N, CA, C and O atoms as a Tripos MOL2 file, in Angstrom:
@<TRIPOS>MOLECULE
protein
  284   283    71     0     0
PROTEIN
NO_CHARGES

@<TRIPOS>ATOM
      1 N         117.7700  172.8810   92.8690 N.3       1 MET1
      2 CA        117.3280  171.4660   93.0360 C.3       1 MET1
      3 C         117.3370  170.7470   94.3420 C.2       1 MET1
      4 O         118.3200  170.6320   95.0740 O.2       1 MET1
      5 N         116.2320  170.3100   94.5420 N.am      2 LYS2
      6 CA        116.2200  169.9380   96.1260 C.3       2 LYS2
      7 C         116.8360  168.3740   95.9930 C.2       2 LYS2
      8 O         116.6180  167.6260   95.0400 O.2       2 LYS2
      9 N         117.6640  168.0580   97.1830 N.am      3 VAL3
     10 CA        118.2800  167.1130   97.1830 C.3       3 VAL3
     11 C         117.4300  165.8290   98.1320 C.2       3 VAL3
     12 O         117.3500  166.0560   99.3390 O.2       3 VAL3
     13 N         116.8660  164.6330   97.6590 N.am      4 GLU4
     14 CA        116.3070  163.8350   98.2950 C.3       4 GLU4
     15 C         117.0080  163.0850   99.3780 C.2       4 GLU4
     16 O         118.2030  162.9110   99.1430 O.2       4 GLU4
     17 N         116.6400  162.6780  100.3200 N.am      5 GLN5
     18 CA        117.1960  161.6260  101.2510 C.3       5 GLN5
     19 C         117.2850  160.2910  100.6090 C.2       5 GLN5
     20 O         116.3850  159.8780   99.8790 O.2       5 GLN5
     21 N         118.3360  159.6260  100.8660 N.am      6 ASP6
     22 CA        118.5250  158.3000  100.4480 C.3       6 ASP6
     23 C         117.4330  157.5170  101.1990 C.2       6 ASP6
     24 O         117.4160  157.3570  102.4190 O.2       6 ASP6
     25 N         116.3870  156.9770  100.1940 N.am      7 MET7
     26 CA        115.1490  156.4430  100.8010 C.3       7 MET7
     27 C         115.3660  155.0950  101.3900 C.2       7 MET7
     28 O         114.5940  154.6480  102.2380 O.2       7 MET7
     29 N         116.5300  154.3580  100.9050 N.am      8 ASN8
     30 CA        116.8190  153.0770  101.3300 C.3       8 ASN8
     31 C         117.1000  153.0620  102.8800 C.2       8 ASN8
     32 O         116.5760  152.2390  103.6300 O.2       8 ASN8
     33 N         117.9450  154.0130  103.2840 N.am      9 GLU9
     34 CA        118.3610  154.0300  104.6900 C.3       9 GLU9
     35 C         118.3870  155.2400  105.5090 C.2       9 GLU9
     36 O         118.8280  155.3200  106.6560 O.2       9 GLU9
     37 N         117.8100  156.2850  104.7230 N.am     10 GLY10
     38 CA        117.7680  157.7080  105.4350 C.3      10 GLY10
     39 C         119.1610  158.3210  105.5230 C.2      10 GLY10
     40 O         119.2460  159.2980  106.2670 O.2      10 GLY10
     41 N         120.1890  157.9500  104.9430 N.am     11 ARG11
     42 CA        121.4200  158.5880  105.1430 C.3      11 ARG11
     43 C         121.5790  159.5530  104.2200 C.2      11 ARG11
     44 O         121.0860  159.4960  103.0940 O.2      11 ARG11
     45 N         122.3240  160.5510  104.6830 N.am     12 ARG12
     46 CA        122.7520  161.7690  104.0850 C.3      12 ARG12
     47 C         124.2240  161.6230  103.3850 C.2      12 ARG12
     48 O         124.8240  162.5870  102.9100 O.2      12 ARG12
     49 N         124.6910  160.3610  103.3870 N.am     13 VAL13
     50 CA        126.0240  160.2950  102.6050 C.3      13 VAL13
     51 C         126.0940  158.9190  102.1020 C.2      13 VAL13
     52 O         125.4030  158.0890  102.6930 O.2      13 VAL13
     53 N         126.8900  158.4960  101.0020 N.am     14 ILE14
     54 CA        127.0890  157.3500  100.4680 C.3      14 ILE14
     55 C         128.4560  157.1580  100.4070 C.2      14 ILE14
     56 O         129.2960  158.0480  100.5470 O.2      14 ILE14
     57 N         128.7350  155.6470  100.1340 N.am     15 THR15
     58 CA        130.1880  155.2700  100.1280 C.3      15 THR15
     59 C         130.7440  155.6310   98.5530 C.2      15 THR15
     60 O         129.9150  156.0730   97.7570 O.2      15 THR15
     61 N         131.8010  155.4860   98.2240 N.am     16 ILE16
     62 CA        132.3770  155.5610   96.9230 C.3      16 ILE16
     63 C         131.6790  154.5810   96.0130 C.2      16 ILE16
     64 O         131.1410  155.0300   95.0000 O.2      16 ILE16
     65 N         131.6350  153.3930   96.2490 N.am     17 VAL17
     66 CA        130.9380  152.3040   95.4030 C.3      17 VAL17
     67 C         129.5270  152.5860   95.2700 C.2      17 VAL17
     68 O         128.8780  151.9680   94.4250 O.2      17 VAL17
     69 N         128.9440  153.5070   96.0590 N.am     18 GLU18
     70 CA        127.5070  153.3600   95.8040 C.3      18 GLU18
     71 C         127.3910  154.8120   94.9260 C.2      18 GLU18
     72 O         126.4500  155.0010   94.1550 O.2      18 GLU18
     73 N         128.3460  155.7020   95.1180 N.am     19 PHE19
     74 CA        128.3940  156.9830   94.1990 C.3      19 PHE19
     75 C         128.4530  156.4270   92.8700 C.2      19 PHE19
     76 O         127.5310  156.6070   92.0750 O.2      19 PHE19
     77 N         129.6150  155.6780   92.5490 N.am     20 LEU20
     78 CA        130.0060  155.0850   91.3460 C.3      20 LEU20
     79 C         128.7250  154.3080   90.4720 C.2      20 LEU20
     80 O         128.5850  154.4550   89.2580 O.2      20 LEU20
     81 N         127.9920  153.6140   91.1710 N.am     21 HIS21
     82 CA        126.8880  152.8420   90.8150 C.3      21 HIS21
     83 C         125.7600  153.9150   90.5630 C.2      21 HIS21
     84 O         125.1080  153.8010   89.5250 O.2      21 HIS21
     85 N         125.4980  154.8740   91.3710 N.am     22 ARG22
     86 CA        124.4390  155.7670   91.1600 C.3      22 ARG22
     87 C         124.6750  156.6690   90.0390 C.2      22 ARG22
     88 O         123.7520  157.0480   89.3190 O.2      22 ARG22
     89 N         125.9770  157.0480   89.8600 N.am     23 TYR23
     90 CA        126.0660  158.2510   88.8140 C.3      23 TYR23
     91 C         126.8000  157.5560   87.6950 C.2      23 TYR23
     92 O         127.3350  158.2910   86.8650 O.2      23 TYR23
     93 N         126.9090  156.2340   87.5450 N.am     24 SER24
     94 CA        127.4760  155.4590   86.5600 C.3      24 SER24
     95 C         128.8060  155.9170   85.9650 C.2      24 SER24
     96 O         129.0120  155.8440   84.7530 O.2      24 SER24
     97 N         129.7450  156.4110   86.8690 N.am     25 ILE25
     98 CA        131.2150  156.7520   86.4230 C.3      25 ILE25
     99 C         132.0350  155.6030   87.0020 C.2      25 ILE25
    100 O         131.5860  154.7620   87.7810 O.2      25 ILE25
    101 N         133.3550  155.6590   86.5130 N.am     26 GLY26
    102 CA        134.2880  154.5290   87.0000 C.3      26 GLY26
    103 C         135.1350  155.4210   87.8820 C.2      26 GLY26
    104 O         135.2430  156.6480   87.8830 O.2      26 GLY26
    105 N         135.7420  154.4400   88.6760 N.am     27 ARG27
    106 CA        136.7570  154.7390   89.8210 C.3      27 ARG27
    107 C         137.7530  155.9320   89.4970 C.2      27 ARG27
    108 O         137.8730  156.9910   90.1130 O.2      27 ARG27
    109 N         138.4320  155.4930   88.3820 N.am     28 THR28
    110 CA        139.4560  156.5430   87.9170 C.3      28 THR28
    111 C         138.8910  158.0340   87.7020 C.2      28 THR28
    112 O         139.4000  159.0320   88.2120 O.2      28 THR28
    113 N         137.8020  158.0280   86.8990 N.am     29 ARG29
    114 CA        137.0900  159.4170   86.8380 C.3      29 ARG29
    115 C         136.6150  160.0780   88.0960 C.2      29 ARG29
    116 O         136.6540  161.2830   88.3460 O.2      29 ARG29
    117 N         136.1080  158.9940   88.9390 N.am     30 PHE30
    118 CA        135.7940  159.6860   90.2700 C.3      30 PHE30
    119 C         136.8400  160.2480   90.9890 C.2      30 PHE30
    120 O         136.6610  161.3450   91.5200 O.2      30 PHE30
    121 N         138.1030  159.5650   91.1100 N.am     31 TYR31
    122 CA        139.2680  160.4380   91.7670 C.3      31 TYR31
    123 C         139.7910  161.5010   90.8440 C.2      31 TYR31
    124 O         140.3220  162.4060   91.4870 O.2      31 TYR31
    125 N         139.8130  161.6890   89.5170 N.am     32 GLU32
    126 CA        139.9830  162.7640   88.8620 C.3      32 GLU32
    127 C         138.9180  163.8490   89.5020 C.2      32 GLU32
    128 O         139.4100  164.8440   90.0340 O.2      32 GLU32
    129 N         137.8170  163.7410   89.4830 N.am     33 GLU33
    130 CA        136.9180  164.5880   89.9250 C.3      33 GLU33
    131 C         137.2840  165.2780   91.4750 C.2      33 GLU33
    132 O         137.2700  166.4730   91.7730 O.2      33 GLU33
    133 N         137.5410  164.3510   92.1560 N.am     34 VAL34
    134 CA        137.9820  164.6850   93.6980 C.3      34 VAL34
    135 C         139.3230  165.6400   93.5040 C.2      34 VAL34
    136 O         139.4000  166.7380   94.0560 O.2      34 VAL34
    137 N         140.3250  165.1280   92.6980 N.am     35 ALA35
    138 CA        141.6370  165.7180   92.5490 C.3      35 ALA35
    139 C         141.2920  167.0210   92.0080 C.2      35 ALA35
    140 O         141.9590  167.9110   92.5360 O.2      35 ALA35
    141 N         140.3750  167.4740   91.0250 N.am     36 ALA36
    142 CA        140.2340  168.6270   90.5460 C.3      36 ALA36
    143 C         139.3760  169.3970   91.3900 C.2      36 ALA36
    144 O         139.0520  170.4990   90.9480 O.2      36 ALA36
    145 N         138.8910  169.0200   92.6300 N.am     37 GLY37
    146 CA        138.1380  169.7960   93.3670 C.3      37 GLY37
    147 C         136.6890  170.0890   93.1710 C.2      37 GLY37
    148 O         136.0600  170.9450   93.7940 O.2      37 GLY37
    149 N         136.1800  169.2320   92.1690 N.am     38 ARG38
    150 CA        134.6670  169.3910   91.7680 C.3      38 ARG38
    151 C         133.8680  168.5240   92.6290 C.2      38 ARG38
    152 O         132.6530  168.7170   92.6510 O.2      38 ARG38
    153 N         134.4540  167.4550   93.4490 N.am     39 LEU39
    154 CA        133.8970  166.7100   94.2180 C.3      39 LEU39
    155 C         134.5480  166.4150   95.5360 C.2      39 LEU39
    156 O         135.7310  166.0820   95.5960 O.2      39 LEU39
    157 N         133.6910  166.5510   96.7160 N.am     40 LYS40
    158 CA        134.5170  166.4640   97.8750 C.3      40 LYS40
    159 C         134.2240  165.1780   98.5860 C.2      40 LYS40
    160 O         133.0830  164.7370   98.7180 O.2      40 LYS40
    161 N         135.3970  164.5500   99.0740 N.am     41 LEU41
    162 CA        135.2780  163.2100   99.6150 C.3      41 LEU41
    163 C         135.4590  163.6890  101.2320 C.2      41 LEU41
    164 O         136.2020  164.5930  101.6150 O.2      41 LEU41
    165 N         134.7000  162.9560  101.9680 N.am     42 ARG42
    166 CA        134.7310  163.0570  103.2810 C.3      42 ARG42
    167 C         135.2690  161.6290  104.0040 C.2      42 ARG42
    168 O         134.9770  160.5040  103.5980 O.2      42 ARG42
    169 N         136.0790  161.9170  105.1110 N.am     43 LYS43
    170 CA        136.4460  160.6890  105.8870 C.3      43 LYS43
    171 C         135.7420  160.4140  107.3260 C.2      43 LYS43
    172 O         135.5420  161.3180  108.1370 O.2      43 LYS43
    173 N         135.4220  159.1710  107.5230 N.am     44 LEU44
    174 CA        134.8530  158.8760  108.8070 C.3      44 LEU44
    175 C         135.7460  157.6720  109.3610 C.2      44 LEU44
    176 O         135.4470  156.5090  109.0900 O.2      44 LEU44
    177 N         136.6770  157.9440  110.0210 N.am     45 GLY45
    178 CA        137.8870  156.9450  110.2010 C.3      45 GLY45
    179 C         138.5190  156.5920  109.1190 C.2      45 GLY45
    180 O         139.1150  157.5000  108.5390 O.2      45 GLY45
    181 N         138.5780  155.3170  108.5750 N.am     46 LYS46
    182 CA        139.0630  154.5710  107.3860 C.3      46 LYS46
    183 C         138.2150  154.9870  106.1710 C.2      46 LYS46
    184 O         138.6810  155.2020  105.0520 O.2      46 LYS46
    185 N         136.8920  155.0770  106.5230 N.am     47 LYS47
    186 CA        135.7760  155.0580  105.5740 C.3      47 LYS47
    187 C         135.5340  156.3190  104.9920 C.2      47 LYS47
    188 O         135.2620  157.3340  105.6330 O.2      47 LYS47
    189 N         135.6680  156.2140  103.3830 N.am     48 SER48
    190 CA        135.5410  157.2900  102.4400 C.3      48 SER48
    191 C         134.0630  157.5270  102.1650 C.2      48 SER48
    192 O         133.3440  156.5940  101.8050 O.2      48 SER48
    193 N         133.5540  158.8870  102.3460 N.am     49 LEU49
    194 CA        132.0550  159.1850  101.9840 C.3      49 LEU49
    195 C         131.8440  160.3360  101.2280 C.2      49 LEU49
    196 O         132.6040  161.2980  101.3360 O.2      49 LEU49
    197 N         130.7480  160.3360  100.3620 N.am     50 VAL50
    198 CA        130.2820  161.6300   99.6330 C.3      50 VAL50
    199 C         128.9680  161.7700  100.3160 C.2      50 VAL50
    200 O         128.1830  160.9060  100.7060 O.2      50 VAL50
    201 N         128.9160  163.1410  100.3690 N.am     51 SER51
    202 CA        127.4500  163.5170  100.9680 C.3      51 SER51
    203 C         126.5060  163.4910   99.7740 C.2      51 SER51
    204 O         126.9690  163.5040   98.6330 O.2      51 SER51
    205 N         125.3960  163.4600   99.9670 N.am     52 LEU52
    206 CA        124.6630  163.5750   98.8750 C.3      52 LEU52
    207 C         124.3800  164.8070   98.4710 C.2      52 LEU52
    208 O         124.0670  165.0180   97.3000 O.2      52 LEU52
    209 N         124.4580  165.8580   99.4530 N.am     53 ASP53
    210 CA        124.2800  167.2150   98.8990 C.3      53 ASP53
    211 C         125.4570  167.5890   97.9290 C.2      53 ASP53
    212 O         125.2390  168.3780   97.0090 O.2      53 ASP53
    213 N         126.4940  167.1270   98.0850 N.am     54 ASP54
    214 CA        127.9890  167.5150   97.1810 C.3      54 ASP54
    215 C         127.7110  166.5990   96.0940 C.2      54 ASP54
    216 O         127.9930  167.1110   95.0100 O.2      54 ASP54
    217 N         127.2560  165.4210   96.0090 N.am     55 ALA55
    218 CA        126.8870  164.5550   94.7280 C.3      55 ALA55
    219 C         125.9120  165.3650   93.9980 C.2      55 ALA55
    220 O         126.2050  165.5820   92.8220 O.2      55 ALA55
    221 N         125.0550  165.7530   94.3400 N.am     56 GLU56
    222 CA        123.9100  166.4250   93.6010 C.3      56 GLU56
    223 C         124.4570  167.8350   93.0450 C.2      56 GLU56
    224 O         124.1520  168.2100   91.9130 O.2      56 GLU56
    225 N         125.2180  168.5400   93.8330 N.am     57 LYS57
    226 CA        125.7600  169.7300   93.2420 C.3      57 LYS57
    227 C         126.7080  169.4950   92.3530 C.2      57 LYS57
    228 O         126.8590  170.2960   91.4300 O.2      57 LYS57
    229 N         127.6340  168.2010   92.4790 N.am     58 TRP58
    230 CA        128.6490  167.9870   91.3430 C.3      58 TRP58
    231 C         127.8020  167.7940   90.0200 C.2      58 TRP58
    232 O         128.0350  168.4810   89.0250 O.2      58 TRP58
    233 N         126.6000  166.6280   90.0540 N.am     59 LEU59
    234 CA        125.9550  166.3890   89.0530 C.3      59 LEU59
    235 C         125.2910  167.7010   88.3080 C.2      59 LEU59
    236 O         125.3060  167.8140   87.0820 O.2      59 LEU59
    237 N         124.7570  168.5950   89.1130 N.am     60 ALA60
    238 CA        124.1380  169.8200   88.5450 C.3      60 ALA60
    239 C         125.2250  170.5590   87.8210 C.2      60 ALA60
    240 O         124.9330  171.1140   86.7610 O.2      60 ALA60
    241 N         126.6050  170.6290   88.3450 N.am     61 ASN61
    242 CA        127.6160  171.3780   87.6120 C.3      61 ASN61
    243 C         128.2610  170.8000   86.3310 C.2      61 ASN61
    244 O         129.1010  171.3910   85.6520 O.2      61 ASN61
    245 N         127.6690  169.3470   86.0480 N.am     62 LEU62
    246 CA        128.2030  169.0470   84.7900 C.3      62 LEU62
    247 C         127.8180  169.6790   83.6220 C.2      62 LEU62
    248 O         126.7380  170.2690   83.6300 O.2      62 LEU62
    249 N         128.5850  169.6690   82.4840 N.am     63 PRO63
    250 CA        128.2760  170.6020   81.4500 C.3      63 PRO63
    251 C         126.9060  169.8950   80.7410 C.2      63 PRO63
    252 O         126.6500  168.6930   80.8170 O.2      63 PRO63
    253 N         126.1440  170.8320   80.0880 N.am     64 THR64
    254 CA        125.0330  170.2750   79.2270 C.3      64 THR64
    255 C         125.2300  170.2030   77.8300 C.2      64 THR64
    256 O         126.0600  170.9860   77.3700 O.2      64 THR64
    257 N         124.7240  169.5320   77.1510 N.am     65 VAL65
    258 CA        124.7990  169.4010   75.7800 C.3      65 VAL65
    259 C         123.7330  169.7730   74.9110 C.2      65 VAL65
    260 O         122.7840  168.9900   74.9520 O.2      65 VAL65
    261 N         123.6070  170.7880   74.0990 N.am     66 LYS66
    262 CA        122.5660  171.1940   73.2000 C.3      66 LYS66
    263 C         122.5820  171.1030   71.6820 C.2      66 LYS66
    264 O         123.6220  171.3630   71.0760 O.2      66 LYS66
    265 N         121.5610  170.7730   71.0920 N.am     67 GLY67
    266 CA        121.5950  170.8100   69.5180 C.3      67 GLY67
    267 C         121.9950  169.5530   69.1470 C.2      67 GLY67
    268 O         121.7040  168.5810   69.8430 O.2      67 GLY67
    269 N         122.6720  169.4470   68.0630 N.am     68 LYS68
    270 CA        123.1750  168.3540   67.4260 C.3      68 LYS68
    271 C         124.2480  167.4490   68.1680 C.2      68 LYS68
    272 O         124.4950  166.2740   67.8940 O.2      68 LYS68
    273 N         124.9010  168.3020   69.2680 N.am     69 ASP69
    274 CA        126.0730  167.5670   69.9960 C.3      69 ASP69
    275 C         125.4840  166.6180   70.7740 C.2      69 ASP69
    276 O         126.2530  165.7470   71.1820 O.2      69 ASP69
    277 N         124.1220  166.5170   71.1590 N.am     70 ALA70
    278 CA        123.4260  165.6530   72.1620 C.3      70 ALA70
    279 C         123.1730  164.3160   71.4860 C.2      70 ALA70
    280 O         122.3210  164.1890   70.6060 O.2      70 ALA70
    281 N         123.9340  163.3290   71.9210 N.am     71 ALA71
    282 CA        123.5230  161.9110   71.4080 C.3      71 ALA71
    283 C         124.6030  160.9970   71.9770 C.2      71 ALA71
    284 O         124.5700  159.7880   71.7510 O.2      71 ALA71
@<TRIPOS>BOND
     1     1     2 1
     2     2     3 1
     3     3     4 2
     4     3     5 am
     5     5     6 1
     6     6     7 1
     7     7     8 2
     8     7     9 am
     9     9    10 1
    10    10    11 1
    11    11    12 2
    12    11    13 am
    13    13    14 1
    14    14    15 1
    15    15    16 2
    16    15    17 am
    17    17    18 1
    18    18    19 1
    19    19    20 2
    20    19    21 am
    21    21    22 1
    22    22    23 1
    23    23    24 2
    24    23    25 am
    25    25    26 1
    26    26    27 1
    27    27    28 2
    28    27    29 am
    29    29    30 1
    30    30    31 1
    31    31    32 2
    32    31    33 am
    33    33    34 1
    34    34    35 1
    35    35    36 2
    36    35    37 am
    37    37    38 1
    38    38    39 1
    39    39    40 2
    40    39    41 am
    41    41    42 1
    42    42    43 1
    43    43    44 2
    44    43    45 am
    45    45    46 1
    46    46    47 1
    47    47    48 2
    48    47    49 am
    49    49    50 1
    50    50    51 1
    51    51    52 2
    52    51    53 am
    53    53    54 1
    54    54    55 1
    55    55    56 2
    56    55    57 am
    57    57    58 1
    58    58    59 1
    59    59    60 2
    60    59    61 am
    61    61    62 1
    62    62    63 1
    63    63    64 2
    64    63    65 am
    65    65    66 1
    66    66    67 1
    67    67    68 2
    68    67    69 am
    69    69    70 1
    70    70    71 1
    71    71    72 2
    72    71    73 am
    73    73    74 1
    74    74    75 1
    75    75    76 2
    76    75    77 am
    77    77    78 1
    78    78    79 1
    79    79    80 2
    80    79    81 am
    81    81    82 1
    82    82    83 1
    83    83    84 2
    84    83    85 am
    85    85    86 1
    86    86    87 1
    87    87    88 2
    88    87    89 am
    89    89    90 1
    90    90    91 1
    91    91    92 2
    92    91    93 am
    93    93    94 1
    94    94    95 1
    95    95    96 2
    96    95    97 am
    97    97    98 1
    98    98    99 1
    99    99   100 2
   100    99   101 am
   101   101   102 1
   102   102   103 1
   103   103   104 2
   104   103   105 am
   105   105   106 1
   106   106   107 1
   107   107   108 2
   108   107   109 am
   109   109   110 1
   110   110   111 1
   111   111   112 2
   112   111   113 am
   113   113   114 1
   114   114   115 1
   115   115   116 2
   116   115   117 am
   117   117   118 1
   118   118   119 1
   119   119   120 2
   120   119   121 am
   121   121   122 1
   122   122   123 1
   123   123   124 2
   124   123   125 am
   125   125   126 1
   126   126   127 1
   127   127   128 2
   128   127   129 am
   129   129   130 1
   130   130   131 1
   131   131   132 2
   132   131   133 am
   133   133   134 1
   134   134   135 1
   135   135   136 2
   136   135   137 am
   137   137   138 1
   138   138   139 1
   139   139   140 2
   140   139   141 am
   141   141   142 1
   142   142   143 1
   143   143   144 2
   144   143   145 am
   145   145   146 1
   146   146   147 1
   147   147   148 2
   148   147   149 am
   149   149   150 1
   150   150   151 1
   151   151   152 2
   152   151   153 am
   153   153   154 1
   154   154   155 1
   155   155   156 2
   156   155   157 am
   157   157   158 1
   158   158   159 1
   159   159   160 2
   160   159   161 am
   161   161   162 1
   162   162   163 1
   163   163   164 2
   164   163   165 am
   165   165   166 1
   166   166   167 1
   167   167   168 2
   168   167   169 am
   169   169   170 1
   170   170   171 1
   171   171   172 2
   172   171   173 am
   173   173   174 1
   174   174   175 1
   175   175   176 2
   176   175   177 am
   177   177   178 1
   178   178   179 1
   179   179   180 2
   180   179   181 am
   181   181   182 1
   182   182   183 1
   183   183   184 2
   184   183   185 am
   185   185   186 1
   186   186   187 1
   187   187   188 2
   188   187   189 am
   189   189   190 1
   190   190   191 1
   191   191   192 2
   192   191   193 am
   193   193   194 1
   194   194   195 1
   195   195   196 2
   196   195   197 am
   197   197   198 1
   198   198   199 1
   199   199   200 2
   200   199   201 am
   201   201   202 1
   202   202   203 1
   203   203   204 2
   204   203   205 am
   205   205   206 1
   206   206   207 1
   207   207   208 2
   208   207   209 am
   209   209   210 1
   210   210   211 1
   211   211   212 2
   212   211   213 am
   213   213   214 1
   214   214   215 1
   215   215   216 2
   216   215   217 am
   217   217   218 1
   218   218   219 1
   219   219   220 2
   220   219   221 am
   221   221   222 1
   222   222   223 1
   223   223   224 2
   224   223   225 am
   225   225   226 1
   226   226   227 1
   227   227   228 2
   228   227   229 am
   229   229   230 1
   230   230   231 1
   231   231   232 2
   232   231   233 am
   233   233   234 1
   234   234   235 1
   235   235   236 2
   236   235   237 am
   237   237   238 1
   238   238   239 1
   239   239   240 2
   240   239   241 am
   241   241   242 1
   242   242   243 1
   243   243   244 2
   244   243   245 am
   245   245   246 1
   246   246   247 1
   247   247   248 2
   248   247   249 am
   249   249   250 1
   250   250   251 1
   251   251   252 2
   252   251   253 am
   253   253   254 1
   254   254   255 1
   255   255   256 2
   256   255   257 am
   257   257   258 1
   258   258   259 1
   259   259   260 2
   260   259   261 am
   261   261   262 1
   262   262   263 1
   263   263   264 2
   264   263   265 am
   265   265   266 1
   266   266   267 1
   267   267   268 2
   268   267   269 am
   269   269   270 1
   270   270   271 1
   271   271   272 2
   272   271   273 am
   273   273   274 1
   274   274   275 1
   275   275   276 2
   276   275   277 am
   277   277   278 1
   278   278   279 1
   279   279   280 2
   280   279   281 am
   281   281   282 1
   282   282   283 1
   283   283   284 2
@<TRIPOS>SUBSTRUCTURE
     1 MET1         2 RESIDUE 1 A MET
     2 LYS2         6 RESIDUE 1 A LYS
     3 VAL3        10 RESIDUE 1 A VAL
     4 GLU4        14 RESIDUE 1 A GLU
     5 GLN5        18 RESIDUE 1 A GLN
     6 ASP6        22 RESIDUE 1 A ASP
     7 MET7        26 RESIDUE 1 A MET
     8 ASN8        30 RESIDUE 1 A ASN
     9 GLU9        34 RESIDUE 1 A GLU
    10 GLY10       38 RESIDUE 1 A GLY
    11 ARG11       42 RESIDUE 1 A ARG
    12 ARG12       46 RESIDUE 1 A ARG
    13 VAL13       50 RESIDUE 1 A VAL
    14 ILE14       54 RESIDUE 1 A ILE
    15 THR15       58 RESIDUE 1 A THR
    16 ILE16       62 RESIDUE 1 A ILE
    17 VAL17       66 RESIDUE 1 A VAL
    18 GLU18       70 RESIDUE 1 A GLU
    19 PHE19       74 RESIDUE 1 A PHE
    20 LEU20       78 RESIDUE 1 A LEU
    21 HIS21       82 RESIDUE 1 A HIS
    22 ARG22       86 RESIDUE 1 A ARG
    23 TYR23       90 RESIDUE 1 A TYR
    24 SER24       94 RESIDUE 1 A SER
    25 ILE25       98 RESIDUE 1 A ILE
    26 GLY26      102 RESIDUE 1 A GLY
    27 ARG27      106 RESIDUE 1 A ARG
    28 THR28      110 RESIDUE 1 A THR
    29 ARG29      114 RESIDUE 1 A ARG
    30 PHE30      118 RESIDUE 1 A PHE
    31 TYR31      122 RESIDUE 1 A TYR
    32 GLU32      126 RESIDUE 1 A GLU
    33 GLU33      130 RESIDUE 1 A GLU
    34 VAL34      134 RESIDUE 1 A VAL
    35 ALA35      138 RESIDUE 1 A ALA
    36 ALA36      142 RESIDUE 1 A ALA
    37 GLY37      146 RESIDUE 1 A GLY
    38 ARG38      150 RESIDUE 1 A ARG
    39 LEU39      154 RESIDUE 1 A LEU
    40 LYS40      158 RESIDUE 1 A LYS
    41 LEU41      162 RESIDUE 1 A LEU
    42 ARG42      166 RESIDUE 1 A ARG
    43 LYS43      170 RESIDUE 1 A LYS
    44 LEU44      174 RESIDUE 1 A LEU
    45 GLY45      178 RESIDUE 1 A GLY
    46 LYS46      182 RESIDUE 1 A LYS
    47 LYS47      186 RESIDUE 1 A LYS
    48 SER48      190 RESIDUE 1 A SER
    49 LEU49      194 RESIDUE 1 A LEU
    50 VAL50      198 RESIDUE 1 A VAL
    51 SER51      202 RESIDUE 1 A SER
    52 LEU52      206 RESIDUE 1 A LEU
    53 ASP53      210 RESIDUE 1 A ASP
    54 ASP54      214 RESIDUE 1 A ASP
    55 ALA55      218 RESIDUE 1 A ALA
    56 GLU56      222 RESIDUE 1 A GLU
    57 LYS57      226 RESIDUE 1 A LYS
    58 TRP58      230 RESIDUE 1 A TRP
    59 LEU59      234 RESIDUE 1 A LEU
    60 ALA60      238 RESIDUE 1 A ALA
    61 ASN61      242 RESIDUE 1 A ASN
    62 LEU62      246 RESIDUE 1 A LEU
    63 PRO63      250 RESIDUE 1 A PRO
    64 THR64      254 RESIDUE 1 A THR
    65 VAL65      258 RESIDUE 1 A VAL
    66 LYS66      262 RESIDUE 1 A LYS
    67 GLY67      266 RESIDUE 1 A GLY
    68 LYS68      270 RESIDUE 1 A LYS
    69 ASP69      274 RESIDUE 1 A ASP
    70 ALA70      278 RESIDUE 1 A ALA
    71 ALA71      282 RESIDUE 1 A ALA
């Protein structure tokens, strides 16, 4: 799966708040994913960032639902 650049600003990273909004998860679940090693958090000074590449890999590795379980 090809990762597209953030078209708004041409950035390759997003903030935690942007990640939460983009992938529709809560802050607690986000930090659980980081603690479990399924999502990488990067630091630039005090700012915490997620690369779009890492975010898309995380999304691609989520389990899929098949059959009657999908709903």
